[in-house]
C-alpha positions in Angstrom: 96.9 82.0 108.7 96.6 85.7 109.7 93.2 87.3 109.0 90.6 89.3 110.7 89.7 87.2 113.7 86.1 86.4 114.4 84.5 85.3 117.7 87.2 84.4 120.2 87.4 80.7 120.8 88.1 78.9 124.1 88.1 82.1 126.2 87.9 80.2 129.5 91.7 79.6 129.8 92.7 83.3 129.8 96.0 83.9 131.7 95.6 87.5 132.9 93.2 90.4 132.3 95.8 93.2 131.6 96.8 91.8 128.2 95.8 95.0 126.3 98.6 96.9 128.1 101.3 94.3 127.5 104.0 95.5 125.2 107.4 94.3 124.1 109.1 97.0 122.1 112.5 97.0 120.4 114.9 99.9 120.4 114.2 102.4 117.7 117.6 101.8 116.0 118.4 101.9 112.3 117.7 98.6 110.6 118.6 96.9 107.3 115.1 97.6 106.1 114.4 100.8 104.2 111.5 102.6 105.7 111.7 105.7 103.6 108.5 104.8 101.7 106.2 101.9 101.3 107.9 101.1 98.0 111.4 101.1 99.4 110.2 98.9 102.4 108.8 96.3 100.1 111.8 96.4 97.9 114.1 95.8 100.8 111.9 93.0 102.2 112.2 90.9 99.0 115.8 92.0 98.1 117.7 91.0 96.0 114.6 90.3 93.9 113.3 93.4 92.2 109.6 94.3 92.7 109.0 94.4 89.0 110.4 90.9 88.6 108.4 89.7 91.6 105.0 90.9 90.3 105.7 89.7 86.8 107.0 86.2 87.7 105.9 85.3 91.2 102.9 87.2 92.5 99.8 84.9 92.4 101.9 82.5 90.2 104.5 80.6 92.1 106.6 80.5 95.3 109.7 82.6 95.8 112.5 81.4 98.1 115.2 83.9 99.2 118.0 82.3 101.1 120.3 85.1 102.2 123.0 83.8 104.6 123.3 87.4 105.8 124.2 87.9 109.5 122.8 91.5 109.5 119.4 90.4 108.2 119.4 87.4 110.5 120.0 89.7 113.5 117.3 92.1 112.3 114.8 89.4 111.7 115.4 88.1 115.3 114.5 91.6 116.6 111.0 91.2 115.1 110.0 88.5 117.6 111.7 85.8 119.7 110.7 83.1 122.1 111.9 85.4 124.9 109.3 88.0 123.8 106.5 85.5 124.1 107.6 84.6 127.6 107.7 88.3 128.6 104.2 88.9 127.1 102.8 85.8 129.0 104.1 87.3 132.2 102.2 90.5 131.5 99.0 88.8 130.5 97.6 87.1 127.4 94.3 85.3 126.6 94.3 81.8 125.3 92.3 81.5 122.1 92.5 85.2 121.4 96.2 86.0 121.6 97.7 82.5 121.6 96.9 79.0 120.5 98.7 75.7 121.0 98.5 72.9 118.4 100.3 70.0 116.9 100.0 67.9 113.8 100.1 64.1 114.3 99.6 61.7 111.4 98.2 64.5 109.2 95.7 65.8 111.8 95.7 68.9 113.9 95.5 68.3 117.6 94.8 71.2 120.0 96.0 71.4 123.6 98.7 68.8 123.1 101.5 69.8 125.4 104.1 67.4 123.9 106.2 69.1 121.3 103.3 71.5 120.4 103.5 74.6 118.3 102.7 78.0 119.9 100.8 80.2 117.5 100.8 83.9 118.6 98.2 86.1 116.8 98.9 89.6 115.5 102.3 90.3 117.2 102.3 93.8 115.6 100.1 94.8 118.5 103.1 94.5 120.8 106.2 94.8 118.6 107.2 98.2 117.1 109.2 96.8 114.2 106.4 94.6 113.0 104.0 97.6 113.3 106.4 99.6 111.1 106.7 96.9 108.5 103.0 96.0 108.3 101.8 99.7 108.3 104.1 100.3 105.3 102.9 97.2 103.6 99.3 98.2 104.0 100.1 101.4 102.3 101.9 99.5 99.6 99.2 97.0 98.9 96.2 99.0 99.8 95.0 95.9 101.6 95.0 94.7 105.2 98.2 93.0 106.4 98.1 90.6 109.3 100.7 88.4 111.0 101.1 85.3 113.2 104.2 84.0 114.9 104.8 80.2 115.1 107.2 78.7 117.6 107.7 74.9 117.0 110.0 72.6 119.0 112.4 70.2 117.4 111.1 67.1 115.6 107.5 68.6 115.6 105.0 70.0 113.2 102.2 72.4 114.1 99.7 72.2 111.3 98.8 69.5 108.7 99.1 70.1 105.0 96.7 72.9 104.1 96.2 76.0 101.9 95.1 79.6 102.7 93.1 82.4 101.2 95.9 85.0 101.6 99.2 85.9 100.0 101.9 84.7 102.4 105.4 86.0 103.2 107.4 83.9 105.7 110.3 85.5 107.6 112.5 83.0 109.5 113.4 84.5 112.9 115.1 81.8 115.0 116.3 78.3 114.4 115.4 76.4 111.2 112.2 75.2 109.6 111.8 72.4 107.0 109.2 73.3 104.4 107.4 71.3 101.7 105.2 73.0 99.1 102.8 71.3 96.8 100.9 72.1 93.6 97.6 73.9 94.3 94.3 71.9 94.0 92.5 75.3 94.0 94.3 78.1 92.3 94.1 81.4 94.2 91.8 79.8 96.8 89.2 81.9 98.6 89.1 79.8 101.8 91.4 77.8 104.1 91.3 74.1 103.7 93.2 71.0 105.0 94.4 68.5 102.3 95.1 64.8 102.9 98.6 63.4 102.3 97.3 60.9 99.8 95.8 63.7 97.6 98.6 66.2 97.4 101.3 64.0 95.8 105.0 64.8 96.0 106.3 68.3 97.0 107.1 70.7 94.2 109.6 72.5 96.5 111.4 71.3 99.6 114.0 73.3 101.6 115.1 74.5 105.0 114.6 78.2 106.1 117.3 79.8 108.3 117.3 83.2 110.1 117.2 86.0 107.6 115.5 83.9 104.8 112.2 84.8 103.2 109.6 82.7 101.5 106.6 83.8 99.5 103.8 81.7 98.1 100.4 82.6 96.6 97.0 81.8 98.2 96.0 78.2 97.4 99.6 76.8 97.7 99.5 73.6 99.8 102.2 73.6 102.4 103.4 72.0 105.6 106.5 72.7 107.8 108.3 71.1 110.7 111.4 71.8 112.9 114.2 69.4 112.0 115.6 67.1 114.7 118.6 68.7 116.4 117.3 72.2 116.2 116.0 73.2 119.6 113.1 75.2 118.2 112.0 77.4 115.2 110.4 80.8 115.2 109.0 82.4 112.1 106.5 85.1 111.4 103.9 84.8 108.7 102.9 88.1 107.1 99.8 87.9 104.9 97.6 90.1 102.8 95.0 90.2 100.0 92.3 88.3 101.8 88.9 88.8 99.9 90.6 91.4 97.7 89.9 90.1 94.2 88.1 91.5 91.2 85.1 89.5 92.3 85.0 91.1 95.7 85.4 94.5 94.2 82.5 94.0 91.7 80.3 92.7 94.5 80.9 96.0 96.3 80.8 98.4 93.4 78.1 97.0 91.0 75.2 97.8 93.3 76.2 101.5 93.2 76.5 101.4 89.4 73.1 99.9 89.0 71.6 102.4 91.5 73.0 105.4 89.7 72.2 104.1 86.2 68.6 103.4 87.1 68.0 107.0 87.9 68.8 107.9 84.2 67.9 104.8 82.2 64.3 103.6 82.0 65.4 100.1 81.0 66.5 99.5 84.6 63.2 100.8 85.9 60.9 98.6 83.8 59.2 95.7 85.6 60.5 92.1 85.5 58.1 89.6 83.9 55.2 88.4 85.9 56.0 85.4 88.2 59.7 85.5 87.3 60.6 85.0 90.9 58.5 81.9 91.0 60.0 80.2 87.9 62.6 77.4 88.1 63.8 78.0 84.5 64.4 81.7 83.7 66.3 81.1 80.4 63.8 83.4 78.5 64.9 86.3 80.7 68.6 85.8 80.4 68.7 87.6 77.0 67.2 90.7 78.5 69.5 90.5 81.5 72.5 90.1 79.2 71.4 93.2 77.3 71.2 95.2 80.6 74.7 94.0 81.7 76.2 95.1 78.3 74.5 98.5 78.7 76.1 98.8 82.2 79.5 97.9 80.8 79.1 100.5 78.1 78.2 103.1 80.7 81.1 102.2 82.9 83.5 102.4 79.9 82.2 105.8 78.9 82.0 107.4 82.3 84.9 105.7 84.0 83.0 105.8 87.3 82.9 102.7 89.5 82.5 103.6 93.2 83.6 101.1 95.9 82.6 102.2 99.3 82.2 99.2 101.6 85.7 97.7 100.7 87.3 101.1 101.2 85.7 101.7 104.5 86.5 98.2 105.7 90.2 98.7 104.8 90.4 102.1 106.4 88.6 101.4 109.6 90.5 98.1 110.2 94.1 99.0 109.1 97.0 100.1 111.3 97.4 103.8 112.2 100.7 105.5 111.0 103.8 104.4 112.9 105.4 107.7 113.8 108.3 106.5 116.0 109.0 105.3 119.5 106.5 106.4 122.2 104.7 108.8 119.8 101.4 110.1 121.1 98.1 110.2 119.1 98.1 112.8 116.3 96.7 116.2 117.3 96.3 119.3 115.2 99.3 121.6 115.4 101.1 124.4 113.7 99.3 127.2 111.8 95.6 127.2 111.5 94.6 127.4 107.8 93.2 130.7 106.5 92.1 131.9 103.1 95.6 133.0 102.1 97.2 129.8 103.4 98.7 127.1 101.3 97.9 123.5 102.2 99.1 120.0 101.3 97.6 116.6 102.0 99.5 114.4 104.4 99.0 110.7 105.2 97.5 110.2 101.8 97.8 106.4 102.1 95.7 106.5 105.3 92.6 108.3 103.9 90.0 107.7 101.2 87.1 109.7 99.6 83.8 108.1 98.9 80.4 109.3 97.6 77.5 107.7 99.4 73.9 108.4 100.3 73.6 110.7 103.3 74.0 108.4 106.4 72.6 111.1 108.8 69.3 111.4 106.9 66.8 108.5 107.4 64.4 109.8 104.8 63.4 107.5 102.0 65.1 109.7 99.4 68.6 110.5 100.5 70.9 112.9 98.6 74.5 111.9 98.0 77.3 113.2 100.2 81.1 113.1 100.2 82.7 111.2 103.0 86.4 111.4 103.9 87.5 108.4 106.0 90.9 108.0 107.6 92.8 105.6 109.9 94.8 108.2 111.9 92.9 107.5 115.0 92.7 103.7 114.7 94.0 101.6 117.6 97.0 99.4 117.0 95.9 97.1 119.8 92.8 96.0 118.0 94.3 95.5 114.5 93.0 92.4 112.8 91.5 91.1 116.0 87.8 91.3 115.0 85.1 93.4 116.7 83.2 91.0 118.8 82.7 92.0 122.5 85.1 90.4 124.9 85.7 90.6 128.6 88.3 93.3 128.3 85.9 96.1 127.2 83.0 95.9 124.7 82.8 99.7 124.4 86.3 99.9 122.8 85.3 97.2 120.3 82.2 99.0 119.4 84.1 102.3 118.9 86.5 100.6 116.5 83.5 99.8 114.2 82.9 103.5 113.5 85.1 104.9 110.7 86.8 108.2 111.6 86.3 111.0 109.1 84.3 113.9 107.8 81.1 114.5 105.8 80.6 117.2 103.1 78.0 118.2 100.5 78.6 116.7 97.1 79.6 120.2 95.8 82.9 119.8 97.8 84.0 116.8 95.7 86.1 118.8 93.2 87.8 120.8 95.9 88.7 117.5 97.7 90.1 116.1 94.5 92.3 119.2 94.2 93.8 118.5 97.6 94.1 114.8 97.0 96.1 115.5 93.9 99.1 115.7 96.2 100.4 119.1 95.2 100.4 122.2 97.4 97.2 124.3 96.8 96.1 127.7 98.0 92.9 127.7 100.1 91.5 130.6 98.1 92.0 128.6 94.9 89.9 125.6 96.0 86.9 124.8 93.7 84.2 126.1 96.0 81.7 129.0 95.7 82.4 131.1 98.8 85.5 132.0 100.8 83.7 130.6 103.9 83.3 127.2 102.3 87.0 127.1 101.4 88.1 128.1 104.9 85.7 125.6 106.5 87.0 122.7 104.3 90.6 123.5 105.1 89.9 123.8 108.8 87.9 120.5 108.9 90.8 118.6 107.3 93.4 120.4 109.5 91.4 119.4 112.6 91.6 115.7 111.5 95.4 116.1 110.9 94.9 115.4 107.2 96.7 118.5 105.9 99.8 120.5 106.7 99.6 124.3 106.4 102.3 126.6 105.0 
């Protein structure tokens, strides 16, 4: 299932080198999807189910099947990706193992490189298809989580993958042909990893149906599933759109608790007192659990009273790996334009969903004691071509991969935090009214944000 890809496997069978320039774009024509906002896009994606019903009854709970029988939706879905698109991309150049895999399930087992009735799995097609870029960029804004995709093309009477479950929330869009699906009760609810399940363990399907073009299927992570193309159907094409990998409360706490402990230890001596002698050498530390429980309760009280729980690594990971804004056909990279902000200017934040504010120790100061700074990270300069493809070096250019690892953004003294919060409130604000001491600081802040295309000036 779609996720940030790690080290590229089986790189020896690459087709051509120029894959990063290969593109298959659709015309920028109106569609049946509503792209006015992230909220309207998601609503149109799951229509006629209302979002409030979806999140109350289905999200992380049970599968949702939407069978539409709508020619307009069927035609639109087919514009997202087709077998003909894959053929054109192959002629321009793709890498086996990175861009495309071939697999087949026989007797419950996955077999790679089997040319007989094998499934073609195409990774992250939003890198090449404008419409998928538009959809996934809006969904990343909507969920505040990375959104990846895979296309699966399976010939008749064949199955690509054995019964398995994934660690992502899954939305299936049927593009071409038909696909026969079977879903089973999870053995691990809201699973955190991918796993193959044996036929004799999963029992009978809880759901069984055939998807046709324009149909949508959702199921939560952990849902066991398998799918095949029925006999008599030349082939099936569907796109799997997935999100919420490693995006649980547990992941958030692992990211945020160290910062809470660090800041609390500056003020509370209880966290600065020594642990008992030889504690690290003991097998049974039951005597110390009461003290640790007391400290955890104290941290919980502090959190409830202050309302501060800073997550920096998860925010940076999301921002540095997500898609840049989709601004229309053949749009160039964003560059500053219009009026330059002055003290009397009015400014307003733009691309709010593509920027975050974090408070972190000064990364440019290697001293043992580092003061806290405010960082503004954004995804406006991210590269669509590398989205969800990992960061390991490959033969097409290691420098580009390394550059993608560095978050784009700005660094300010901690005294700028309140002024940034003013701007992030979303309303128009006068530069001279920013909560900073001097006029120079106010103008410098506005100019820095304008240079990064994060504000518009009136």
